[in-house]
C-alpha positions, -999 to +999 in steps of 0.1 A: +684-632-291+704-662-281+693-690-258+656-681-260+632-695-236+602-707-253+571-717-235+548-740-252+511-745-242+497-782-243+460-782-253+450-771-286+486-759-293+509-788-290+480-814-291+445-814-306+412-818-288+418-857-289+453-854-274+470-861-306+503-843-313+500-815-339+515-823-373+551-812-376+553-801-339+581-826-330+603-816-359+597-779-353+605-783-317+636-803-323+649-775-348+643-749-321+662-769-295+691-777-319+694-739-324+699-733-287+663-725-276+652-737-241+618-753-244+593-754-215+559-770-216+530-755-198+493-760-192+464-744-173+457-780-160+491-780-143+528-792-142+518-829-138+496-828-167+524-810-189+549-836-178+526-865-185+517-852-219+553-850-228+561-883-216+531-899-234+542-883-266+578-892-260+588-855-262+602-853-227+637-851-240+629-818-257+616-800-227+639-785-199+610-778-175+572-777-169+549-753-154+513-743-149+503-714-172+506-683-149+476-664-137+495-636-121+530-624-129+550-605-105+582-589-121+603-559-117+603-554-155+566-562-164+572-548-199+595-576-205+569-603-195+543-596-221+559-590-254+550-593-291+568-625-295+536-647-292+530-673-319+499-693-325+506-726-345+468-726-354+472-693-372+503-703-391+505-725-422+524-751-401+545-758-370+575-757-395+566-723-409+562-710-373+596-724-363+612-708-394+597-674-385+609-677-350+644-686-360+647-660-386+634-632-366+645-639-330+672-665-329+709-654-336 
């Protein structure tokens, strides 16, 4: 898969409950971007919150766009919307380990 679109959630994924950036997240996201991935930041709180969080953490240069987390998806190919390529950095050893898995399995 080339030019993969990767959507990253804000709260308790990119940042902890105190709003601090997860350890290793910046470096892992940079590696993904450097390999041609398109990064987007989203949140159930909304677009403005996602943008403000990226700006506050000085990560806005990594993300191409921002979105609210979708509640409903309408698509002519619904099987392609929800796929097994969901990663939880909290279930991984580190952001770096997660980035390694993504790059190895899904990025040409």
